[in-house]
Rosetta silent file (secondary structure, phi, psi, omega in degrees, C-alpha in Angstrom):
SEQUENCE: XXXXXXXXXXXXXXXXXXXXXXXXXXXXXXXXXXXXXXXXXXXXXXXXXXXXXXXXXXXXXXXXXXXXXXXXXXXXXXXXXXXXXXXXXXXXXXXXXXXX
SCORE:     score description
SCORE:     0.000 S_00000001
   1 L     0.000  -41.011  179.723    0.000    0.000    0.000 S_00000001
   2 H   -63.501  -37.833  179.885    2.835    2.406    0.835 S_00000001
   3 H   -64.355  -44.233  179.061    4.451    1.736   -2.533 S_00000001
   4 H   -62.043  -43.767  179.670    1.217    2.472   -4.371 S_00000001
   5 H   -64.141  -43.082  179.210    0.696    5.722   -2.415 S_00000001
   6 H   -64.596  -40.365  178.658    4.274    6.825   -3.039 S_00000001
   7 H   -63.953  -43.888  178.462    3.949    6.023   -6.748 S_00000001
   8 H   -62.195  -45.568  179.761    0.720    7.980   -6.993 S_00000001
   9 H   -61.867  -43.798  179.533    2.220   10.977   -5.165 S_00000001
  10 H   -62.648  -43.801 -179.766    5.312   10.900   -7.375 S_00000001
  11 H   -63.206  -46.172  179.352    3.215   10.683  -10.535 S_00000001
  12 H   -63.650  -38.979 -179.929    0.984   13.573   -9.511 S_00000001
  13 H   -60.911  -43.482 -174.356    3.966   15.695   -8.555 S_00000001
  14 H   -93.707   -6.628  176.599    5.633   15.347  -11.928 S_00000001
  15 H  -110.032   -4.064 -179.161    2.556   15.388  -14.138 S_00000001
  16 H   -61.716  -31.438  177.810    0.729   18.316  -12.566 S_00000001
  17 H   -67.376  -22.522  177.991    2.504   20.664  -14.965 S_00000001
  18 H   -70.149  -24.907  179.082    0.924   18.714  -17.812 S_00000001
  19 H   -77.679  -28.719  176.570   -2.503   19.835  -16.629 S_00000001
  20 L   -81.798  137.067 -179.408   -1.522   23.485  -16.817 S_00000001
  21 E  -102.900  150.401  170.838   -1.417   24.781  -20.346 S_00000001
  22 E  -101.060  118.828  176.389    0.908   27.242  -21.919 S_00000001
  23 E   -89.094  147.351  174.204   -1.004   29.631  -24.096 S_00000001
  24 E  -124.601  115.244 -179.517    0.697   31.390  -26.977 S_00000001
  25 E  -116.092  133.348  172.535   -0.915   34.655  -28.009 S_00000001
  26 E  -102.928  121.329 -178.243    0.142   36.836  -30.899 S_00000001
  27 E  -110.410  132.832  172.392   -0.841   40.438  -30.276 S_00000001
  28 E   -87.904  128.997 -179.142   -0.927   43.157  -32.902 S_00000001
  29 L  -126.072   82.762 -172.083    0.360   46.421  -31.459 S_00000001
  30 L   -62.271  -24.955 -177.863   -0.140   49.035  -34.207 S_00000001
  31 L   -84.438    4.626  176.241    1.255   51.966  -32.199 S_00000001
  32 L   -78.297   90.317 -173.807    4.747   50.421  -31.887 S_00000001
  33 L  -119.273  -10.211 -178.875    6.400   52.901  -34.238 S_00000001
  34 L  -120.379  176.297 -178.347    9.650   53.979  -32.584 S_00000001
  35 L   -67.306  -28.606 -178.861   12.722   52.249  -31.220 S_00000001
  36 L   -83.109  -22.726 -176.841   11.618   52.553  -27.582 S_00000001
  37 H   -55.994  -51.070 -179.154    8.111   51.163  -28.160 S_00000001
  38 H   -60.833  -34.969  179.342    9.115   47.471  -28.347 S_00000001
  39 H   -65.794  -45.373  179.299   11.213   47.812  -25.211 S_00000001
  40 H   -60.719  -46.106 -179.464    8.330   49.357  -23.264 S_00000001
  41 H   -65.284  -43.579 -179.742    5.900   46.665  -24.406 S_00000001
  42 H   -60.529  -48.194 -179.243    8.398   43.863  -23.702 S_00000001
  43 H   -62.164  -45.571 -178.177    9.113   45.081  -20.169 S_00000001
  44 H   -61.354  -46.035 -178.878    5.429   45.584  -19.354 S_00000001
  45 H   -70.044  -35.708 -179.799    4.421   42.113  -20.554 S_00000001
  46 H   -63.881  -24.953 -178.690    7.422   40.424  -18.928 S_00000001
  47 L   -83.927   -7.775  179.980    6.277   41.711  -15.536 S_00000001
  48 L   -73.958  124.855  177.753    2.865   40.030  -15.753 S_00000001
  49 L   -58.328  130.837 -179.230    2.759   37.029  -13.396 S_00000001
  50 L   100.621  -16.227  177.353    2.505   33.871  -15.472 S_00000001
  51 E   -75.613  125.862 -176.686    4.203   35.264  -18.569 S_00000001
  52 E  -100.326  -31.244 -177.183    6.966   32.850  -19.525 S_00000001
  53 E  -157.619  140.046  176.865    8.358   34.393  -22.713 S_00000001
  54 E  -129.939  127.770  174.934    7.866   37.571  -24.741 S_00000001
  55 E  -126.064  117.115 -179.561    9.124   38.047  -28.282 S_00000001
  56 E   -95.783  133.236  177.046    8.570   41.442  -29.872 S_00000001
  57 E  -118.816   86.745 -174.907    8.602   41.700  -33.650 S_00000001
  58 L   -59.198  -35.471 -178.392    8.803   45.437  -34.363 S_00000001
  59 L   -62.443  -34.599  179.522    8.774   45.034  -38.155 S_00000001
  60 L   -94.441   -6.631 -174.208    5.377   43.308  -37.968 S_00000001
  61 L    55.584   46.028  179.543    4.191   45.402  -35.009 S_00000001
  62 E  -131.711  156.952  175.877    3.430   42.155  -33.191 S_00000001
  63 E  -131.013  132.395  176.397    4.271   40.543  -29.880 S_00000001
  64 E  -107.679  121.093 -174.597    4.258   36.799  -29.256 S_00000001
  65 E  -120.056  126.415  172.939    3.586   35.969  -25.612 S_00000001
  66 E  -101.878  125.963 -177.982    3.882   32.529  -23.987 S_00000001
  67 E  -145.778  154.983  178.253    2.024   32.443  -20.677 S_00000001
  68 E   -81.601  117.565 -176.276    0.673   30.037  -18.100 S_00000001
  69 L   -72.115   -5.950  174.508   -3.100   30.020  -18.422 S_00000001
  70 L   -85.999  -14.899 -175.398   -3.417   29.115  -14.731 S_00000001
  71 L  -112.936  -24.902  179.503   -1.770   32.416  -13.733 S_00000001
  72 L  -153.974  168.522  179.979   -2.950   34.965  -16.297 S_00000001
  73 L  -129.610  163.938 -178.499   -5.268   35.409  -19.245 S_00000001
  74 H   -62.250  -30.317  178.197   -4.993   37.181  -22.583 S_00000001
  75 H   -61.965  -34.517  176.840   -7.313   39.921  -21.282 S_00000001
  76 H   -67.914  -38.073  178.393   -4.660   40.791  -18.699 S_00000001
  77 H   -64.399  -42.944  178.859   -2.017   41.012  -21.414 S_00000001
  78 H   -64.747  -37.780  178.687   -4.202   43.360  -23.441 S_00000001
  79 H   -64.608  -42.401 -179.252   -4.854   45.519  -20.372 S_00000001
  80 H   -62.933  -45.132 -179.979   -1.128   45.828  -19.657 S_00000001
  81 H   -64.746  -39.950  177.851   -0.294   46.918  -23.191 S_00000001
  82 H   -63.583  -42.545 -178.392   -3.148   49.417  -23.135 S_00000001
  83 H   -63.229  -28.306  178.350   -2.051   50.754  -19.728 S_00000001
  84 L   -94.313    8.532  173.276    1.457   51.528  -21.042 S_00000001
  85 L    97.479   12.071 -178.226    0.033   53.338  -24.068 S_00000001
  86 L  -129.729   78.803  178.617    0.044   50.591  -26.691 S_00000001
  87 L   -56.669  140.886 -177.824   -3.442   49.160  -27.228 S_00000001
  88 L  -132.730  166.897  171.418   -3.282   45.705  -28.785 S_00000001
  89 E  -141.734  156.295 -176.607   -5.588   43.062  -30.143 S_00000001
  90 E   -78.042  127.760  176.431   -5.260   39.300  -30.512 S_00000001
  91 E   -97.584  -39.897 -179.497   -4.206   38.091  -33.952 S_00000001
  92 E  -153.080  153.738  178.296   -3.768   34.406  -33.045 S_00000001
  93 E  -151.242  137.990  177.899   -3.945   32.203  -29.981 S_00000001
  94 E  -144.761  164.849  179.521   -3.082   28.563  -29.341 S_00000001
  95 E  -117.439  133.499  171.402   -2.629   26.169  -26.430 S_00000001
  96 E  -120.775  114.463  179.234    0.372   23.995  -25.770 S_00000001
  97 E   -80.681  158.292  176.821   -0.175   21.620  -22.862 S_00000001
  98 L    89.589   21.299  175.834    2.631   20.459  -20.678 S_00000001
  99 L    75.950 -135.876 -172.267    4.265   23.788  -19.912 S_00000001
 100 L   -66.288    0.000    0.000    7.291   24.914  -21.912 S_00000001
């Protein structure tokens, strides 16, 4: 019985991250027009709890954000960009289960 309980606990410990999904959202940020804009947007999004990775593509005026959907939502990302002066909208969104 102890072996079964230990096995179950071990399995749950190492598979719990599989239940949390990593969302990938591509945001269009049309007002990113100067050299400082991408830096401001990157810093603001990087500070959101649950954001795992931010890649800014200034040429396309887009930001690709990987985030833990258990800790934040795309609406929070949009609010942050708007709050720093760069309103955005979602261009694409997908789910990758199992974390990174």
